[in-house]
PDB file of N, CA, C and O in Angstrom:
ATOM      1  N   MET A   1     107.332  88.810  92.591  1.00  0.00           N
ATOM      2  CA  MET A   1     106.051  88.364  93.187  1.00  0.00           C
ATOM      3  C   MET A   1     104.864  89.072  92.311  1.00  0.00           C
ATOM      4  O   MET A   1     105.119  90.182  91.845  1.00  0.00           O
ATOM      5  N   LYS A   2     103.859  88.618  92.117  1.00  0.00           N
ATOM      6  CA  LYS A   2     103.016  88.965  91.150  1.00  0.00           C
ATOM      7  C   LYS A   2     101.390  89.763  92.343  1.00  0.00           C
ATOM      8  O   LYS A   2     100.937  89.390  93.425  1.00  0.00           O
ATOM      9  N   ILE A   3     100.998  90.938  91.394  1.00  0.00           N
ATOM     10  CA  ILE A   3      99.726  91.235  92.234  1.00  0.00           C
ATOM     11  C   ILE A   3      98.588  90.843  91.674  1.00  0.00           C
ATOM     12  O   ILE A   3      98.173  91.552  90.757  1.00  0.00           O
ATOM     13  N   LEU A   4      97.923  89.839  91.998  1.00  0.00           N
ATOM     14  CA  LEU A   4      96.972  89.072  91.251  1.00  0.00           C
ATOM     15  C   LEU A   4      95.663  89.865  91.434  1.00  0.00           C
ATOM     16  O   LEU A   4      94.958  90.062  90.444  1.00  0.00           O
ATOM     17  N   GLU A   5      95.309  90.317  92.609  1.00  0.00           N
ATOM     18  CA  GLU A   5      94.151  91.034  92.516  1.00  0.00           C
ATOM     19  C   GLU A   5      94.346  92.307  93.606  1.00  0.00           C
ATOM     20  O   GLU A   5      94.518  92.001  94.786  1.00  0.00           O
ATOM     21  N   GLY A   6      94.318  93.894  93.181  1.00  0.00           N
ATOM     22  CA  GLY A   6      95.027  94.624  94.380  1.00  0.00           C
ATOM     23  C   GLY A   6      93.935  95.211  95.216  1.00  0.00           C
ATOM     24  O   GLY A   6      92.989  95.799  94.690  1.00  0.00           O
ATOM     25  N   ASN A   7      94.064  95.040  96.704  1.00  0.00           N
ATOM     26  CA  ASN A   7      93.267  95.579  97.825  1.00  0.00           C
ATOM     27  C   ASN A   7      92.163  94.511  98.050  1.00  0.00           C
ATOM     28  O   ASN A   7      91.047  94.924  98.366  1.00  0.00           O
ATOM     29  N   ALA A   8      92.386  93.072  97.907  1.00  0.00           N
ATOM     30  CA  ALA A   8      91.157  92.038  97.743  1.00  0.00           C
ATOM     31  C   ALA A   8      91.112  91.859  99.386  1.00  0.00           C
ATOM     32  O   ALA A   8      90.132  91.248  99.813  1.00  0.00           O
ATOM     33  N   SER A   9      91.852  92.224 100.121  1.00  0.00           N
ATOM     34  CA  SER A   9      91.586  91.955 101.733  1.00  0.00           C
ATOM     35  C   SER A   9      93.079  92.071 102.169  1.00  0.00           C
ATOM     36  O   SER A   9      94.006  92.086 101.358  1.00  0.00           O
ATOM     37  N   ALA A  10      93.236  92.155 103.584  1.00  0.00           N
ATOM     38  CA  ALA A  10      94.287  92.227 104.287  1.00  0.00           C
ATOM     39  C   ALA A  10      94.640  90.850 104.732  1.00  0.00           C
ATOM     40  O   ALA A  10      93.801  89.998 105.024  1.00  0.00           O
ATOM     41  N   LEU A  11      96.102  90.658 104.771  1.00  0.00           N
ATOM     42  CA  LEU A  11      96.734  89.486 105.024  1.00  0.00           C
ATOM     43  C   LEU A  11      97.033  89.183 106.517  1.00  0.00           C
ATOM     44  O   LEU A  11      97.385  90.158 107.181  1.00  0.00           O
ATOM     45  N   THR A  12      96.959  88.142 107.066  1.00  0.00           N
ATOM     46  CA  THR A  12      97.508  88.239 108.598  1.00  0.00           C
ATOM     47  C   THR A  12      98.750  87.850 108.312  1.00  0.00           C
ATOM     48  O   THR A  12      99.178  87.577 107.191  1.00  0.00           O
ATOM     49  N   ASN A  13      99.473  87.817 109.569  1.00  0.00           N
ATOM     50  CA  ASN A  13     101.169  87.543 109.478  1.00  0.00           C
ATOM     51  C   ASN A  13     101.200  86.185 109.431  1.00  0.00           C
ATOM     52  O   ASN A  13     102.040  85.621 108.730  1.00  0.00           O
ATOM     53  N   PHE A  14     100.369  85.548 110.105  1.00  0.00           N
ATOM     54  CA  PHE A  14     100.361  84.083 109.712  1.00  0.00           C
ATOM     55  C   PHE A  14     100.247  83.621 108.168  1.00  0.00           C
ATOM     56  O   PHE A  14     100.875  82.605 107.870  1.00  0.00           O
ATOM     57  N   GLU A  15      99.582  84.202 107.266  1.00  0.00           N
ATOM     58  CA  GLU A  15      99.339  83.988 106.113  1.00  0.00           C
ATOM     59  C   GLU A  15     100.708  84.588 105.212  1.00  0.00           C
ATOM     60  O   GLU A  15     101.204  84.040 104.228  1.00  0.00           O
ATOM     61  N   VAL A  16     101.068  85.624 105.733  1.00  0.00           N
ATOM     62  CA  VAL A  16     102.563  86.181 104.807  1.00  0.00           C
ATOM     63  C   VAL A  16     103.545  85.202 105.341  1.00  0.00           C
ATOM     64  O   VAL A  16     104.420  85.040 104.491  1.00  0.00           O
ATOM     65  N   LEU A  17     103.755  84.493 106.386  1.00  0.00           N
ATOM     66  CA  LEU A  17     104.663  83.598 106.886  1.00  0.00           C
ATOM     67  C   LEU A  17     104.365  82.386 106.292  1.00  0.00           C
ATOM     68  O   LEU A  17     105.324  81.842 105.745  1.00  0.00           O
ATOM     69  N   ASP A  18     103.075  81.686 106.237  1.00  0.00           N
ATOM     70  CA  ASP A  18     103.082  80.477 105.485  1.00  0.00           C
ATOM     71  C   ASP A  18     103.424  80.676 104.256  1.00  0.00           C
ATOM     72  O   ASP A  18     104.098  79.694 103.942  1.00  0.00           O
ATOM     73  N   PHE A  19     103.324  81.576 103.144  1.00  0.00           N
ATOM     74  CA  PHE A  19     103.350  82.127 101.971  1.00  0.00           C
ATOM     75  C   PHE A  19     104.797  82.217 101.447  1.00  0.00           C
ATOM     76  O   PHE A  19     105.202  82.115 100.289  1.00  0.00           O
ATOM     77  N   LEU A  20     105.519  82.448 102.668  1.00  0.00           N
ATOM     78  CA  LEU A  20     107.041  82.775 102.487  1.00  0.00           C
ATOM     79  C   LEU A  20     107.591  81.200 102.615  1.00  0.00           C
ATOM     80  O   LEU A  20     108.318  80.799 101.706  1.00  0.00           O
ATOM     81  N   ARG A  21     107.311  80.418 103.569  1.00  0.00           N
ATOM     82  CA  ARG A  21     107.441  79.328 103.505  1.00  0.00           C
ATOM     83  C   ARG A  21     107.454  78.330 102.617  1.00  0.00           C
ATOM     84  O   ARG A  21     108.305  77.448 102.501  1.00  0.00           O
ATOM     85  N   ALA A  22     106.274  78.537 101.863  1.00  0.00           N
ATOM     86  CA  ALA A  22     105.543  77.539 100.628  1.00  0.00           C
ATOM     87  C   ALA A  22     106.569  77.960  99.689  1.00  0.00           C
ATOM     88  O   ALA A  22     106.748  77.078  98.849  1.00  0.00           O
ATOM     89  N   LYS A  23     107.332  79.007  99.512  1.00  0.00           N
ATOM     90  CA  LYS A  23     108.171  79.591  98.477  1.00  0.00           C
ATOM     91  C   LYS A  23     109.671  79.334  98.930  1.00  0.00           C
ATOM     92  O   LYS A  23     110.602  79.767  98.252  1.00  0.00           O
ATOM     93  N   GLY A  24     109.854  78.690  99.976  1.00  0.00           N
ATOM     94  CA  GLY A  24     111.060  77.834 100.523  1.00  0.00           C
ATOM     95  C   GLY A  24     112.240  78.491 101.526  1.00  0.00           C
ATOM     96  O   GLY A  24     113.383  78.090 101.746  1.00  0.00           O
ATOM     97  N   ALA A  25     111.343  79.938 102.174  1.00  0.00           N
ATOM     98  CA  ALA A  25     112.291  80.983 102.931  1.00  0.00           C
ATOM     99  C   ALA A  25     112.107  79.713 104.511  1.00  0.00           C
ATOM    100  O   ALA A  25     111.130  79.126 104.975  1.00  0.00           O
ATOM    101  N   SER A  26     113.238  79.743 104.809  1.00  0.00           N
ATOM    102  CA  SER A  26     113.496  78.966 106.123  1.00  0.00           C
ATOM    103  C   SER A  26     115.110  79.726 106.863  1.00  0.00           C
ATOM    104  O   SER A  26     115.938  80.460 106.323  1.00  0.00           O
ATOM    105  N   LYS A  27     115.060  79.196 108.191  1.00  0.00           N
ATOM    106  CA  LYS A  27     116.236  79.661 108.732  1.00  0.00           C
ATOM    107  C   LYS A  27     117.673  78.742 108.304  1.00  0.00           C
ATOM    108  O   LYS A  27     118.772  78.771 108.858  1.00  0.00           O
ATOM    109  N   ASP A  28     117.373  78.199 107.510  1.00  0.00           N
ATOM    110  CA  ASP A  28     118.501  77.270 106.444  1.00  0.00           C
ATOM    111  C   ASP A  28     119.486  77.947 106.100  1.00  0.00           C
ATOM    112  O   ASP A  28     119.293  78.816 105.249  1.00  0.00           O
ATOM    113  N   PRO A  29     120.977  77.741 106.707  1.00  0.00           N
ATOM    114  CA  PRO A  29     122.025  78.692 105.926  1.00  0.00           C
ATOM    115  C   PRO A  29     122.193  78.796 104.572  1.00  0.00           C
ATOM    116  O   PRO A  29     122.759  79.740 104.021  1.00  0.00           O
ATOM    117  N   THR A  30     121.529  77.478 103.811  1.00  0.00           N
ATOM    118  CA  THR A  30     121.976  77.592 102.240  1.00  0.00           C
ATOM    119  C   THR A  30     120.593  78.470 101.583  1.00  0.00           C
ATOM    120  O   THR A  30     120.161  78.189 100.465  1.00  0.00           O
ATOM    121  N   ARG A  31     120.023  79.482 102.381  1.00  0.00           N
ATOM    122  CA  ARG A  31     119.140  80.321 101.625  1.00  0.00           C
ATOM    123  C   ARG A  31     119.101  80.498 100.302  1.00  0.00           C
ATOM    124  O   ARG A  31     118.058  80.677  99.674  1.00  0.00           O
ATOM    125  N   VAL A  32     120.482  80.448  99.703  1.00  0.00           N
ATOM    126  CA  VAL A  32     120.675  81.422  98.323  1.00  0.00           C
ATOM    127  C   VAL A  32     119.861  80.359  97.324  1.00  0.00           C
ATOM    128  O   VAL A  32     119.266  80.844  96.362  1.00  0.00           O
ATOM    129  N   ILE A  33     119.823  78.700  97.572  1.00  0.00           N
ATOM    130  CA  ILE A  33     119.218  78.073  96.803  1.00  0.00           C
ATOM    131  C   ILE A  33     117.535  78.449  96.829  1.00  0.00           C
ATOM    132  O   ILE A  33     117.062  78.181  95.724  1.00  0.00           O
ATOM    133  N   ALA A  34     116.818  78.826  97.485  1.00  0.00           N
ATOM    134  CA  ALA A  34     115.805  78.944  97.287  1.00  0.00           C
ATOM    135  C   ALA A  34     115.174  80.470  96.596  1.00  0.00           C
ATOM    136  O   ALA A  34     115.779  81.524  96.788  1.00  0.00           O
ATOM    137  N   LYS A  35     114.119  80.421  95.927  1.00  0.00           N
ATOM    138  CA  LYS A  35     113.643  81.473  95.334  1.00  0.00           C
ATOM    139  C   LYS A  35     112.904  82.550  96.017  1.00  0.00           C
ATOM    140  O   LYS A  35     111.768  82.963  95.785  1.00  0.00           O
ATOM    141  N   VAL A  36     113.779  82.935  96.923  1.00  0.00           N
ATOM    142  CA  VAL A  36     113.055  84.158  97.956  1.00  0.00           C
ATOM    143  C   VAL A  36     113.852  85.253  97.824  1.00  0.00           C
ATOM    144  O   VAL A  36     115.061  85.064  97.962  1.00  0.00           O
ATOM    145  N   ALA A  37     113.319  86.770  97.502  1.00  0.00           N
ATOM    146  CA  ALA A  37     114.165  87.628  97.546  1.00  0.00           C
ATOM    147  C   ALA A  37     114.627  87.986  99.082  1.00  0.00           C
ATOM    148  O   ALA A  37     114.111  87.653 100.149  1.00  0.00           O
ATOM    149  N   GLN A  38     115.893  88.860  98.779  1.00  0.00           N
ATOM    150  CA  GLN A  38     116.429  89.263 100.225  1.00  0.00           C
ATOM    151  C   GLN A  38     115.484  90.009 101.313  1.00  0.00           C
ATOM    152  O   GLN A  38     115.363  89.826 102.524  1.00  0.00           O
ATOM    153  N   SER A  39     114.759  91.067 100.276  1.00  0.00           N
ATOM    154  CA  SER A  39     113.654  91.801 101.385  1.00  0.00           C
ATOM    155  C   SER A  39     112.575  90.629 101.861  1.00  0.00           C
ATOM    156  O   SER A  39     112.105  90.693 102.997  1.00  0.00           O
ATOM    157  N   GLU A  40     112.223  89.622 101.013  1.00  0.00           N
ATOM    158  CA  GLU A  40     111.436  88.721 101.757  1.00  0.00           C
ATOM    159  C   GLU A  40     111.822  88.149 102.925  1.00  0.00           C
ATOM    160  O   GLU A  40     111.039  87.994 103.863  1.00  0.00           O
ATOM    161  N   TYR A  41     113.246  87.740 102.956  1.00  0.00           N
ATOM    162  CA  TYR A  41     113.838  87.087 103.935  1.00  0.00           C
ATOM    163  C   TYR A  41     113.887  88.037 105.229  1.00  0.00           C
ATOM    164  O   TYR A  41     113.835  87.658 106.399  1.00  0.00           O
ATOM    165  N   LYS A  42     113.994  89.300 104.781  1.00  0.00           N
ATOM    166  CA  LYS A  42     113.984  90.020 106.306  1.00  0.00           C
ATOM    167  C   LYS A  42     112.549  89.941 106.799  1.00  0.00           C
ATOM    168  O   LYS A  42     112.342  89.879 108.010  1.00  0.00           O
ATOM    169  N   VAL A  43     111.431  89.941 105.826  1.00  0.00           N
ATOM    170  CA  VAL A  43     110.073  89.594 106.457  1.00  0.00           C
ATOM    171  C   VAL A  43     110.090  88.305 107.428  1.00  0.00           C
ATOM    172  O   VAL A  43     109.934  88.122 108.635  1.00  0.00           O
ATOM    173  N   TYR A  44     110.368  87.474 106.260  1.00  0.00           N
ATOM    174  CA  TYR A  44     110.518  85.840 107.237  1.00  0.00           C
ATOM    175  C   TYR A  44     111.174  86.260 108.414  1.00  0.00           C
ATOM    176  O   TYR A  44     110.418  86.573 109.334  1.00  0.00           O
ATOM    177  N   ASP A  45     112.418  86.350 108.627  1.00  0.00           N
ATOM    178  CA  ASP A  45     113.441  86.738 109.861  1.00  0.00           C
ATOM    179  C   ASP A  45     112.362  87.421 110.958  1.00  0.00           C
ATOM    180  O   ASP A  45     112.164  87.033 112.110  1.00  0.00           O
ATOM    181  N   TYR A  46     111.741  88.515 110.287  1.00  0.00           N
ATOM    182  CA  TYR A  46     110.673  89.093 111.615  1.00  0.00           C
ATOM    183  C   TYR A  46     109.574  88.397 112.051  1.00  0.00           C
ATOM    184  O   TYR A  46     109.302  88.409 113.251  1.00  0.00           O
ATOM    185  N   LEU A  47     108.782  87.687 111.128  1.00  0.00           N
ATOM    186  CA  LEU A  47     107.885  87.095 111.245  1.00  0.00           C
ATOM    187  C   LEU A  47     108.011  86.125 111.980  1.00  0.00           C
ATOM    188  O   LEU A  47     107.244  86.112 112.942  1.00  0.00           O
ATOM    189  N   VAL A  48     109.045  84.889 111.836  1.00  0.00           N
ATOM    190  CA  VAL A  48     109.457  83.782 112.495  1.00  0.00           C
ATOM    191  C   VAL A  48     109.561  83.816 114.202  1.00  0.00           C
ATOM    192  O   VAL A  48     109.479  82.865 114.980  1.00  0.00           O
ATOM    193  N   ASP A  49     109.777  85.304 114.499  1.00  0.00           N
ATOM    194  CA  ASP A  49     110.091  85.385 115.645  1.00  0.00           C
ATOM    195  C   ASP A  49     108.925  85.899 116.516  1.00  0.00           C
ATOM    196  O   ASP A  49     109.021  86.348 117.658  1.00  0.00           O
ATOM    197  N   THR A  50     107.872  85.762 115.822  1.00  0.00           N
ATOM    198  CA  THR A  50     106.509  86.370 116.537  1.00  0.00           C
ATOM    199  C   THR A  50     105.595  85.162 116.600  1.00  0.00           C
ATOM    200  O   THR A  50     105.941  84.017 116.308  1.00  0.00           O
ATOM    201  N   ALA A  51     103.919  85.683 117.175  1.00  0.00           N
ATOM    202  CA  ALA A  51     103.301  84.694 117.283  1.00  0.00           C
ATOM    203  C   ALA A  51     102.923  83.978 116.326  1.00  0.00           C
ATOM    204  O   ALA A  51     102.625  82.797 116.509  1.00  0.00           O
ATOM    205  N   ALA A  52     102.856  84.669 114.910  1.00  0.00           N
ATOM    206  CA  ALA A  52     102.570  84.150 113.681  1.00  0.00           C
ATOM    207  C   ALA A  52     103.301  82.534 113.224  1.00  0.00           C
ATOM    208  O   ALA A  52     102.989  81.703 112.372  1.00  0.00           O
ATOM    209  N   SER A  53     104.407  82.600 114.258  1.00  0.00           N
ATOM    210  CA  SER A  53     105.095  81.228 113.785  1.00  0.00           C
ATOM    211  C   SER A  53     104.534  80.077 114.390  1.00  0.00           C
ATOM    212  O   SER A  53     104.777  78.964 113.921  1.00  0.00           O
ATOM    213  N   ILE A  54     103.643  80.262 115.608  1.00  0.00           N
ATOM    214  CA  ILE A  54     103.257  79.352 116.172  1.00  0.00           C
ATOM    215  C   ILE A  54     101.639  79.113 116.350  1.00  0.00           C
ATOM    216  O   ILE A  54     101.111  78.267 117.072  1.00  0.00           O
ATOM    217  N   GLN A  55     101.015  80.042 115.538  1.00  0.00           N
ATOM    218  CA  GLN A  55      99.671  79.948 115.080  1.00  0.00           C
ATOM    219  C   GLN A  55      99.423  78.942 113.935  1.00  0.00           C
ATOM    220  O   GLN A  55     100.239  78.587 113.084  1.00  0.00           O
ATOM    221  N   THR A  56      98.261  78.588 114.065  1.00  0.00           N
ATOM    222  CA  THR A  56      97.895  77.332 112.874  1.00  0.00           C
ATOM    223  C   THR A  56      96.450  77.983 112.219  1.00  0.00           C
ATOM    224  O   THR A  56      95.689  78.755 112.803  1.00  0.00           O
ATOM    225  N   ARG A  57      96.317  77.496 110.976  1.00  0.00           N
ATOM    226  CA  ARG A  57      95.217  77.631 110.263  1.00  0.00           C
ATOM    227  C   ARG A  57      94.050  77.819 110.874  1.00  0.00           C
ATOM    228  O   ARG A  57      93.361  78.838 110.891  1.00  0.00           O
ATOM    229  N   GLU A  58      93.836  76.641 111.447  1.00  0.00           N
ATOM    230  CA  GLU A  58      92.599  76.594 112.288  1.00  0.00           C
ATOM    231  C   GLU A  58      92.398  77.559 113.477  1.00  0.00           C
ATOM    232  O   GLU A  58      91.258  77.988 113.659  1.00  0.00           O
ATOM    233  N   SER A  59      93.200  77.866 114.144  1.00  0.00           N
ATOM    234  CA  SER A  59      93.464  78.866 115.137  1.00  0.00           C
ATOM    235  C   SER A  59      92.839  80.498 114.281  1.00  0.00           C
ATOM    236  O   SER A  59      91.858  81.146 114.645  1.00  0.00           O
ATOM    237  N   ILE A  60      93.619  80.773 113.290  1.00  0.00           N
ATOM    238  CA  ILE A  60      93.393  81.862 112.475  1.00  0.00           C
ATOM    239  C   ILE A  60      91.406  81.887 112.191  1.00  0.00           C
ATOM    240  O   ILE A  60      90.682  82.827 112.520  1.00  0.00           O
ATOM    241  N   ASN A  61      91.011  80.785 111.620  1.00  0.00           N
ATOM    242  CA  ASN A  61      89.823  80.769 111.108  1.00  0.00           C
ATOM    243  C   ASN A  61      88.973  80.864 112.402  1.00  0.00           C
ATOM    244  O   ASN A  61      87.848  81.357 112.316  1.00  0.00           O
ATOM    245  N   GLU A  62      89.387  80.473 113.461  1.00  0.00           N
ATOM    246  CA  GLU A  62      88.587  80.094 114.848  1.00  0.00           C
ATOM    247  C   GLU A  62      88.178  81.836 115.206  1.00  0.00           C
ATOM    248  O   GLU A  62      87.061  82.287 115.460  1.00  0.00           O
ATOM    249  N   PHE A  63      89.442  82.550 115.124  1.00  0.00           N
ATOM    250  CA  PHE A  63      89.348  84.059 115.505  1.00  0.00           C
ATOM    251  C   PHE A  63      88.336  84.652 114.549  1.00  0.00           C
ATOM    252  O   PHE A  63      87.371  85.304 114.947  1.00  0.00           O
ATOM    253  N   LEU A  64      88.597  84.396 113.241  1.00  0.00           N
ATOM    254  CA  LEU A  64      87.869  85.074 112.406  1.00  0.00           C
ATOM    255  C   LEU A  64      86.358  85.162 112.712  1.00  0.00           C
ATOM    256  O   LEU A  64      85.625  86.119 112.962  1.00  0.00           O
ATOM    257  N   ASP A  65      86.049  83.217 112.558  1.00  0.00           N
ATOM    258  CA  ASP A  65      84.596  83.337 112.757  1.00  0.00           C
ATOM    259  C   ASP A  65      83.859  83.916 114.089  1.00  0.00           C
ATOM    260  O   ASP A  65      82.715  84.366 114.159  1.00  0.00           O
ATOM    261  N   VAL A  66      84.728  83.797 115.023  1.00  0.00           N
ATOM    262  CA  VAL A  66      84.274  84.702 116.448  1.00  0.00           C
ATOM    263  C   VAL A  66      84.226  86.007 116.346  1.00  0.00           C
ATOM    264  O   VAL A  66      83.254  86.659 116.726  1.00  0.00           O
ATOM    265  N   SER A  67      85.397  86.575 115.761  1.00  0.00           N
ATOM    266  CA  SER A  67      85.248  88.028 115.511  1.00  0.00           C
ATOM    267  C   SER A  67      84.130  88.480 114.625  1.00  0.00           C
ATOM    268  O   SER A  67      83.682  89.616 114.780  1.00  0.00           O
ATOM    269  N   SER A  68      83.675  87.738 113.771  1.00  0.00           N
ATOM    270  CA  SER A  68      82.669  88.225 112.916  1.00  0.00           C
ATOM    271  C   SER A  68      81.391  88.729 113.680  1.00  0.00           C
ATOM    272  O   SER A  68      80.587  89.564 113.265  1.00  0.00           O
ATOM    273  N   THR A  69      81.364  88.087 114.827  1.00  0.00           N
ATOM    274  CA  THR A  69      80.073  87.999 115.424  1.00  0.00           C
ATOM    275  C   THR A  69      79.990  89.300 116.469  1.00  0.00           C
ATOM    276  O   THR A  69      78.986  89.855 116.916  1.00  0.00           O
ATOM    277  N   VAL A  70      81.299  89.566 116.682  1.00  0.00           N
ATOM    278  CA  VAL A  70      81.463  90.742 117.728  1.00  0.00           C
ATOM    279  C   VAL A  70      81.314  92.279 117.437  1.00  0.00           C
ATOM    280  O   VAL A  70      82.021  92.582 116.476  1.00  0.00           O
ATOM    281  N   PRO A  71      80.706  93.221 117.895  1.00  0.00           N
ATOM    282  CA  PRO A  71      80.075  94.323 117.796  1.00  0.00           C
ATOM    283  C   PRO A  71      81.840  95.210 117.605  1.00  0.00           C
ATOM    284  O   PRO A  71      82.873  94.977 118.232  1.00  0.00           O
ATOM    285  N   ALA A  72      81.605  96.134 116.607  1.00  0.00           N
ATOM    286  CA  ALA A  72      83.323  96.838 116.366  1.00  0.00           C
ATOM    287  C   ALA A  72      83.672  97.497 117.461  1.00  0.00           C
ATOM    288  O   ALA A  72      84.867  97.725 117.648  1.00  0.00           O
ATOM    289  N   GLU A  73      82.467  98.030 118.614  1.00  0.00           N
ATOM    290  CA  GLU A  73      82.882  98.635 119.822  1.00  0.00           C
ATOM    291  C   GLU A  73      83.593  97.974 120.803  1.00  0.00           C
ATOM    292  O   GLU A  73      84.270  98.592 121.625  1.00  0.00           O
ATOM    293  N   GLU A  74      83.470  96.424 120.783  1.00  0.00           N
ATOM    294  CA  GLU A  74      84.151  95.609 121.708  1.00  0.00           C
ATOM    295  C   GLU A  74      85.497  94.868 121.041  1.00  0.00           C
ATOM    296  O   GLU A  74      86.035  93.973 121.694  1.00  0.00           O
ATOM    297  N   GLU A  75      86.000  95.223 119.819  1.00  0.00           N
ATOM    298  CA  GLU A  75      87.161  94.940 119.500  1.00  0.00           C
ATOM    299  C   GLU A  75      88.593  94.813 120.160  1.00  0.00           C
ATOM    300  O   GLU A  75      89.564  94.162 119.775  1.00  0.00           O
ATOM    301  N   HIS A  76      88.398  95.838 121.560  1.00  0.00           N
ATOM    302  CA  HIS A  76      89.306  95.906 122.161  1.00  0.00           C
ATOM    303  C   HIS A  76      90.038  94.947 123.105  1.00  0.00           C
ATOM    304  O   HIS A  76      91.076  95.108 123.748  1.00  0.00           O
ATOM    305  N   ILE A  77      89.083  93.753 122.993  1.00  0.00           N
ATOM    306  CA  ILE A  77      88.829  92.607 123.754  1.00  0.00           C
ATOM    307  C   ILE A  77      90.009  91.716 123.183  1.00  0.00           C
ATOM    308  O   ILE A  77      90.783  91.096 123.912  1.00  0.00           O
ATOM    309  N   TRP A  78      90.070  91.722 121.610  1.00  0.00           N
ATOM    310  CA  TRP A  78      90.797  90.674 120.966  1.00  0.00           C
ATOM    311  C   TRP A  78      92.387  90.678 121.270  1.00  0.00           C
ATOM    312  O   TRP A  78      93.049  89.668 121.030  1.00  0.00           O
ATOM    313  N   GLY A  79      92.967  91.823 121.795  1.00  0.00           N
ATOM    314  CA  GLY A  79      94.291  91.594 122.100  1.00  0.00           C
ATOM    315  C   GLY A  79      94.671  90.605 123.175  1.00  0.00           C
ATOM    316  O   GLY A  79      95.747  90.008 123.129  1.00  0.00           O
ATOM    317  N   ALA A  80      93.561  90.384 124.400  1.00  0.00           N
ATOM    318  CA  ALA A  80      93.470  89.328 125.205  1.00  0.00           C
ATOM    319  C   ALA A  80      93.328  88.002 124.779  1.00  0.00           C
ATOM    320  O   ALA A  80      93.964  87.096 125.318  1.00  0.00           O
ATOM    321  N   PHE A  81      92.467  87.792 123.758  1.00  0.00           N
ATOM    322  CA  PHE A  81      92.486  86.641 123.413  1.00  0.00           C
ATOM    323  C   PHE A  81      93.651  85.750 122.525  1.00  0.00           C
ATOM    324  O   PHE A  81      93.807  84.537 122.387  1.00  0.00           O
ATOM    325  N   PHE A  82      94.481  87.075 121.928  1.00  0.00           N
ATOM    326  CA  PHE A  82      95.633  86.386 121.047  1.00  0.00           C
ATOM    327  C   PHE A  82      96.810  85.887 122.415  1.00  0.00           C
ATOM    328  O   PHE A  82      97.624  84.963 122.441  1.00  0.00           O
ATOM    329  N   LYS A  83      96.546  86.696 123.215  1.00  0.00           N
ATOM    330  CA  LYS A  83      97.495  86.411 124.545  1.00  0.00           C
ATOM    331  C   LYS A  83      97.371  85.061 125.142  1.00  0.00           C
ATOM    332  O   LYS A  83      98.336  84.355 125.435  1.00  0.00           O
ATOM    333  N   ALA A  84      96.039  84.720 125.318  1.00  0.00           N
ATOM    334  CA  ALA A  84      95.237  83.884 126.011  1.00  0.00           C
ATOM    335  C   ALA A  84      95.558  82.656 124.950  1.00  0.00           C
ATOM    336  O   ALA A  84      95.567  81.568 125.527  1.00  0.00           O
ATOM    337  N   THR A  85      95.785  82.591 123.740  1.00  0.00           N
ATOM    338  CA  THR A  85      95.948  81.415 122.906  1.00  0.00           C
ATOM    339  C   THR A  85      97.551  81.058 122.575  1.00  0.00           C
ATOM    340  O   THR A  85      97.812  80.194 121.738  1.00  0.00           O
ATOM    341  N   ARG A  86      98.396  81.634 123.144  1.00  0.00           N
ATOM    342  CA  ARG A  86     100.068  81.545 123.124  1.00  0.00           C
ATOM    343  C   ARG A  86     100.296  80.429 123.648  1.00  0.00           C
ATOM    344  O   ARG A  86     101.455  80.040 123.790  1.00  0.00           O
TER     345      ARG A  86
END
């Protein structure tokens, strides 16, 4: 993996999972064929069992749009938002 631009922005779990899937990561028993490092498979195995595996690009974009309009002191309400979207 190459670092293209250090500290450009934070990645969501969904984006990391999407990236690993694009590289060929899966639960398939023939993992040795994919160009995915063992450490990346550990991350994949973790993320596939989280909410990131059922989220969509649209739900992430919707969240980012809505959250950009909320003052920082109201950030605690976003935990409830993610529970409601499951």
